[in-house]
C-alpha positions as CSV (number, residue, x, y, z in Angstrom):
1,X,119.4,90.1,86.1
2,X,116.1,89.6,87.9
3,X,115.2,91.5,91.0
4,X,114.4,89.7,94.4
5,X,110.6,90.3,95.5
6,X,110.1,91.1,99.0
7,X,107.6,88.9,100.8
8,X,106.3,90.0,104.2
9,X,106.6,87.0,106.2
10,X,105.0,86.7,109.6
11,X,107.7,86.6,112.4
12,X,105.1,84.9,114.6
13,X,103.8,81.9,112.3
14,X,106.3,82.2,109.2
15,X,103.5,82.6,106.7
16,X,103.0,85.7,104.4
17,X,100.7,88.5,106.0
18,X,98.8,91.2,104.0
19,X,99.2,94.1,106.3
20,X,100.3,95.1,110.1
21,X,97.4,96.3,112.1
22,X,98.2,98.8,115.0
23,X,95.9,99.0,117.7
24,X,96.1,101.5,120.6
25,X,94.8,100.7,124.1
26,X,95.5,103.6,126.5
27,X,99.1,104.9,126.0
28,X,100.3,101.5,124.7
29,X,100.4,100.3,121.1
30,X,100.0,96.7,120.1
31,X,100.7,95.1,116.6
32,X,99.1,92.2,114.8
33,X,99.9,90.7,111.5
34,X,96.7,90.2,109.5
35,X,96.6,87.1,107.1
36,X,93.9,86.7,104.6
37,X,93.1,83.2,103.0
38,X,90.3,82.1,100.9
39,X,87.8,79.3,102.1
40,X,85.1,77.5,100.3
41,X,82.8,79.8,98.5
42,X,85.5,82.3,97.7
43,X,84.9,84.2,101.1
44,X,87.9,85.6,102.7
45,X,89.0,84.2,106.2
46,X,90.9,86.6,108.4
47,X,93.8,85.3,111.0
48,X,95.7,87.8,113.0
49,X,99.0,87.1,114.7
50,X,100.0,89.1,117.8
51,X,103.5,90.5,117.5
52,X,103.6,92.5,120.7
53,X,103.7,96.1,121.9
54,X,106.2,98.7,120.6
55,X,108.1,98.0,123.6
56,X,108.0,95.9,126.7
57,X,108.2,98.5,129.3
58,X,108.0,96.4,132.5
59,X,110.6,93.8,131.5
60,X,112.8,96.4,130.0
61,X,112.9,98.1,133.3
62,X,115.1,95.0,134.5
63,X,117.8,95.5,132.0
64,X,118.4,99.3,132.4
65,X,122.0,98.6,133.5
66,X,122.6,97.0,129.9
67,X,120.7,99.5,128.1
68,X,118.3,96.9,126.4
69,X,114.8,98.2,125.8
70,X,113.0,94.9,124.6
71,X,110.7,95.2,121.6
72,X,107.8,93.5,120.0
73,X,108.1,91.4,116.9
74,X,106.7,94.1,114.7
75,X,110.3,95.8,114.6
76,X,112.4,93.7,112.2
77,X,115.6,95.6,112.9
78,X,115.3,95.4,116.8
79,X,118.2,93.1,116.7
80,X,120.2,96.0,115.6
81,X,119.3,98.0,118.7
82,X,120.0,95.2,120.9
83,X,123.3,94.7,119.7
84,X,124.0,98.4,120.0
85,X,122.9,98.1,123.5
86,X,125.3,95.3,124.3
87,X,128.0,97.0,122.4
88,X,127.5,100.1,124.7
89,X,127.3,97.9,127.9
90,X,130.7,96.4,126.9
91,X,132.2,100.0,126.5
92,X,131.0,100.9,129.8
93,X,132.6,98.0,131.5
94,X,135.8,98.7,129.5
95,X,135.6,102.2,130.8
96,X,135.1,101.0,134.5
97,X,137.8,98.4,134.2
98,X,135.3,96.2,136.3
99,X,134.6,92.9,134.6
100,X,134.8,89.2,135.7
101,X,137.5,87.8,133.5
102,X,135.3,84.4,132.8
103,X,132.5,86.7,131.6
104,X,134.9,88.6,129.3
105,X,136.0,85.3,127.9
106,X,132.4,84.1,127.2
107,X,131.5,87.3,125.6
108,X,134.5,87.1,123.2
109,X,133.7,83.4,122.5
110,X,129.9,84.6,121.6
111,X,131.1,87.4,119.4
112,X,133.4,85.2,117.3
113,X,130.4,82.8,117.1
114,X,128.2,85.6,116.0
115,X,130.8,86.6,113.2
116,X,131.2,83.0,112.1
117,X,127.4,82.7,111.6
118,X,127.1,86.0,109.8
119,X,130.0,85.0,107.3
120,X,128.4,81.7,106.6
121,X,125.0,83.5,106.1
122,X,126.5,86.1,103.7
123,X,128.0,83.0,101.8
124,X,124.8,81.3,101.4
125,X,122.7,84.4,100.5
126,X,125.3,85.3,97.7
127,X,125.1,81.6,96.3
128,X,121.3,81.8,96.6
129,X,121.1,85.1,94.8
130,X,123.5,83.8,92.1
131,X,121.7,80.5,91.6
132,X,118.3,82.7,91.1
133,X,119.8,85.2,88.9
134,X,118.9,88.1,91.2
135,X,121.1,90.9,93.3
136,X,121.3,90.9,97.0
137,X,121.8,94.6,96.8
138,X,119.1,95.8,94.6
């Protein structure tokens, strides 16, 4: 069975990139996806997409209660940290026994919808891998 080849895709523009550039400015770190392309005459052209900082410090301060620390596009697994923060927020609400019943209902509906989307995605990925003759799990 053929192995799937990972392509580094820029989260900003969707094109493949060569590497991630890390720039430090004072105590902050900023990331850029660096794209190379060939132009007439064989010269390389460089294009950079801004991916943001490690963390968005100022806006994250507004979400302390929820435990959310917002991150830049350079962290592909940031969604897992966001979900963990939301789970912990719901656990804290549960412990305090203070929640608006309508909010609880909406959270439950959104959670069910997320699960539905994940099941659909998994089914599509398995079918795609089978069609291409490769494995999803290495």
